[in-house]
C-alpha positions in Angstrom: 126.0 115.3 132.3 127.5 114.4 135.8 125.6 113.1 138.3 122.4 113.0 136.2 120.7 110.6 138.8 121.1 113.4 141.1 118.9 115.6 139.3 116.5 113.0 138.8 116.2 112.5 142.5 115.8 116.2 142.9 113.0 116.6 140.8 111.3 113.6 142.2 111.6 115.1 145.9 109.9 118.5 144.4 107.2 116.4 143.0 106.3 114.5 146.4 106.9 117.8 148.6 105.0 120.2 146.1 102.8 118.4 143.5 101.8 115.1 145.3 98.5 115.0 143.8 99.2 117.1 140.6 102.0 115.1 138.3 100.6 111.8 137.0 104.2 110.7 135.5 107.9 111.5 135.3 109.7 110.4 131.8 113.3 109.9 131.1 114.1 109.0 127.6 116.8 106.3 127.3 119.7 106.8 125.3 118.8 110.4 124.3 122.2 111.8 125.0 124.9 113.5 122.9 128.8 113.0 123.8 127.6 112.0 127.0 125.6 114.9 127.9 122.8 112.8 129.6 119.7 115.2 128.1 116.6 113.4 128.7 118.0 111.1 130.6 117.8 112.5 134.0 114.2 113.6 132.7 112.5 114.7 129.5 108.7 115.3 130.3 106.3 115.0 132.8 102.6 114.0 132.5 100.3 116.5 134.7 97.4 115.2 136.1 95.8 118.4 137.3 96.3 122.2 135.6 98.4 123.0 138.9 100.7 120.3 137.7 101.9 122.4 134.8 103.6 124.8 137.2 106.6 122.4 137.7 107.7 123.4 134.2 111.1 124.8 134.3 114.1 125.4 132.1 117.7 126.1 133.3 121.6 125.5 132.2 123.8 123.2 133.9 127.8 122.8 132.9 126.5 124.0 129.2 123.7 121.3 128.9 120.2 123.0 128.5 117.3 121.3 130.5 113.7 121.8 129.4 111.3 120.0 132.1 108.3 120.5 130.2 104.5 118.8 130.4 103.1 116.5 127.9 99.5 116.0 128.3 97.6 112.4 128.1 96.0 113.9 124.8 99.6 114.5 123.4 100.6 110.9 124.4 97.5 109.5 122.6 99.1 111.5 119.5 102.5 109.7 119.8 100.6 106.5 120.0 98.8 107.3 116.8 102.2 108.4 115.0 101.0 111.6 114.5 103.5 113.1 116.9 107.2 112.7 116.9 107.4 109.1 118.6 110.8 108.7 120.1 109.6 110.3 123.4 107.3 107.3 123.9 109.1 104.4 122.5 112.6 104.8 124.5 110.3 106.4 127.5 111.5 105.0 130.9 108.9 105.8 134.1 110.9 107.8 136.4 108.1 108.6 138.8 104.7 107.6 138.9 101.6 109.2 141.3 100.0 105.8 141.2 100.1 102.6 139.9 96.8 103.3 137.6 99.1 106.1 136.4 102.1 103.7 135.5 99.6 100.9 133.7 97.8 103.7 131.9 101.1 104.9 130.3 102.5 101.3 129.6 99.5 100.4 127.8 99.8 103.4 125.6 103.1 102.4 125.0 102.2 99.0 124.0 99.6 100.2 121.7 102.3 102.2 120.0 104.4 99.1 119.2 101.4 97.2 118.0 100.6 100.4 115.5 104.0 99.9 114.5 103.7 96.2 113.7 100.2 97.0 111.9 101.3 97.1 108.1 98.0 98.6 107.1 98.1 101.0 110.1 101.8 102.5 109.0 100.8 102.4 105.6 98.2 105.0 106.1 100.5 107.0 108.3 103.4 106.5 105.6 101.0 108.1 103.1 100.3 111.1 105.6 103.9 111.9 105.9 104.5 111.8 102.2 101.3 114.2 101.8 103.1 116.6 104.4 106.4 116.4 102.0 104.4 117.0 99.1 102.6 120.2 100.5 105.6 121.2 101.6 107.2 121.1 98.1 104.4 122.9 96.5 105.1 125.8 98.9 109.2 125.5 98.4 109.2 125.6 94.6 107.5 129.6 95.0 110.9 130.5 97.4 114.0 131.5 96.1 115.7 132.5 99.8 118.4 129.6 100.0 118.0 129.3 103.7 114.1 129.0 103.4 114.7 126.5 100.5 117.3 124.5 102.7 115.2 124.4 105.5 111.7 123.2 103.3 114.3 120.4 101.9 115.4 119.2 105.4 111.9 118.7 106.6 111.0 116.8 103.5 113.8 114.8 103.9 112.6 114.6 107.6 109.0 113.9 107.0 109.8 110.9 104.1 112.4 109.2 106.5 109.3 109.0 109.1 107.3 107.4 106.3 110.2 104.9 105.4 110.9 104.4 109.1 107.0 103.0 109.9 107.1 100.9 106.8 109.8 99.5 108.3 108.1 98.9 111.4 110.3 101.3 113.5 110.5 105.0 114.3 113.4 107.3 113.9 116.4 106.1 116.6 118.1 109.7 117.7 120.3 107.6 119.6 122.2 107.1 116.3 124.3 110.3 115.5 123.2 111.1 111.9 120.1 110.5 109.9 122.0 109.0 107.1 123.9 106.7 109.9 120.1 105.6 110.8 118.7 105.5 107.8 121.4 102.9 106.7 120.2 100.4 109.8 116.8 100.0 108.0 116.1 96.9 106.2 114.5 98.4 103.4 114.7 102.2 101.7 113.9 103.6 98.6 116.2 103.9 95.8 119.0 106.1 95.9 117.1 107.6 99.3 120.3 107.9 101.7 122.2 109.1 98.7 119.2 112.1 98.2 119.5 112.8 101.7 123.0 113.3 101.9 123.2 115.4 98.9 120.6 117.7 100.4 123.0 118.2 103.2 125.8 119.1 100.7 123.8 121.1 98.4 124.8 124.9 97.9 121.6 126.2 95.4 117.9 126.8 95.8 117.2 124.6 92.5 119.6 121.9 93.6 117.6 121.6 96.7 114.2 121.7 95.0 115.6 119.1 92.3 116.8 116.6 95.0 113.2 117.2 97.2 111.5 116.1 93.9 113.9 113.1 93.4 113.2 112.3 97.4 109.6 112.6 96.7 109.3 110.6 93.5 111.3 107.5 95.0 109.3 107.3 98.4 106.1 107.2 96.5 107.4 104.5 94.6 108.3 102.7 97.8 105.2 103.3 99.6 103.2 102.0 96.5 105.6 98.6 96.7 104.5 98.2 100.2 100.7 98.8 99.8 99.1 96.0 102.2 98.0 92.9 100.4 94.6 93.4 101.7 94.5 96.9 100.1 95.5 95.3 96.9 92.6 93.3 96.6 90.1 94.3 93.9 87.6 96.5 95.3 83.8 96.0 95.1 83.3 98.4 92.6 80.0 100.3 91.5 80.0 100.1 87.4 76.7 101.6 87.5 77.9 104.6 89.4 81.0 104.9 86.6 78.6 104.7 83.6 76.4 107.6 85.3 79.7 109.6 85.8 80.7 108.9 82.0 77.2 110.0 80.7 77.6 113.3 82.7 81.0 113.8 81.4 80.1 113.5 77.6 78.9 117.0 78.0 82.7 117.8 78.6 83.8 115.8 76.0 81.4 117.2 73.4 82.5 120.6 74.6 86.0 119.8 73.8 85.0 118.3 70.3 83.3 121.5 69.4 86.5 123.6 70.6 89.0 121.2 68.8 86.9 121.4 66.0 86.9 125.4 66.0 90.3 125.9 66.6 89.7 127.4 70.2 92.8 126.0 72.4 92.0 128.2 75.1 88.8 126.8 75.9 89.9 123.2 74.9 92.7 123.3 77.7 90.3 124.3 80.4 87.8 121.6 80.0 90.6 119.3 79.2 91.7 120.2 82.9 88.3 119.7 84.3 88.2 116.2 82.7 91.8 115.1 83.8 90.8 116.0 87.3 87.8 113.8 87.0 89.8 110.9 85.4 92.4 110.8 88.0 89.8 110.1 90.9 88.4 107.5 88.8 91.5 105.7 87.9 92.4 105.4 91.4 89.0 104.3 92.6 88.5 101.9 89.6 92.1 100.6 89.1 92.2 102.0 85.6 95.6 102.4 83.8 95.9 105.0 81.3 93.5 107.9 81.5 96.1 110.4 80.7 94.5 113.2 78.6 96.4 116.4 79.1 99.9 115.0 78.2 99.0 115.1 74.6 97.2 118.5 74.7 98.9 120.4 72.1 97.5 123.9 71.1 99.1 123.6 67.4 97.4 120.0 66.9 93.8 120.0 68.3 92.9 117.6 66.4 95.7 115.0 67.3 94.6 115.5 71.0 91.1 115.1 70.6 92.1 111.7 69.3 93.7 110.9 72.5 90.3 112.1 74.2 88.6 109.8 72.3 91.0 107.0 73.1 90.4 107.2 76.6 87.0 107.7 76.2 86.8 104.2 74.3 88.9 102.9 77.3 86.0 104.1 79.9 83.4 102.9 77.6 85.1 99.5 77.4 85.6 99.0 81.4 81.8 100.0 82.0 80.4 97.8 79.7 83.3 95.2 80.2 81.9 94.8 83.7 78.0 94.3 83.0 76.7 98.0 82.9 74.9 99.5 80.1 75.6 103.0 79.0 72.4 104.9 78.2 72.6 106.2 74.6 69.7 107.6 72.5 70.1 109.0 69.0 67.4 111.7 69.4 64.9 113.1 71.8 62.1 111.2 70.1 64.1 108.0 70.6 64.9 108.6 74.4 61.1 109.7 74.6 59.8 106.3 73.2 62.3 104.4 75.4 60.6 106.0 78.2 
């Protein structure tokens, strides 16, 4: 946009004349320009100091360039600091006007904390997991959609969320000064295997099923990437409570007993849903206790229930060995009489 500085001066003059006590800061975003249009550089957003300050908001078009002068609250600034809101408006922010030195220092402190978060490997690991979770939630919804534009929209946002996760693990954030996500991704020092190729393929895909498949691949490779970037402190052995795990197994033995009965009587329906319940529990303790092989449902076969039961017993023996190997004693009795005698 030609003479963008004139627009900046116009808005500063307006603030000083009409909102001197109501607007804390006027912010521009350095480099936020496409084809030299200056969008975001003359001003991007302002931080109101009072409710009246929101009245400064305005939209208009000059020489084909849209301008949106809008408010961001201090609360929203905090969300950007925490990497819970798209952060380019903070990382590349330039203060164009400040009401007081205190307002300016508050903003600069927020910006400093933002960069400190990006440098904190444990912090960005947690934020990357959050972006991955958002992508997976969207994927689950998208799988039930058949309209191409809806699936394409979902795939695009999945790629976006995962790109943010990758950026955070690289200690940075998406640079919209680089024209194109793929070109920007290639500036990062580390990427998930095949990531840019999958994103490129999302841009070129022409069917809903292809977009769903690519989204699955993107999520899968990003999960592996995040796992590989787990902070060293998080990889240290946890202080697991194996007495608690012993109690969990003693309770779970009821479900295993039911599965044994259903498999012996050929009731595949009942065996399957009890196995689902067991697997859900196993997935939880597998992560908590860093176990390695707790898959029972993968072996389920309605035509071979005894083969499936064998797998249930293999996992059971593995759990028992972990409990007893860490010094906990499983309370097992052959009869009610034996139980009462022990008490």
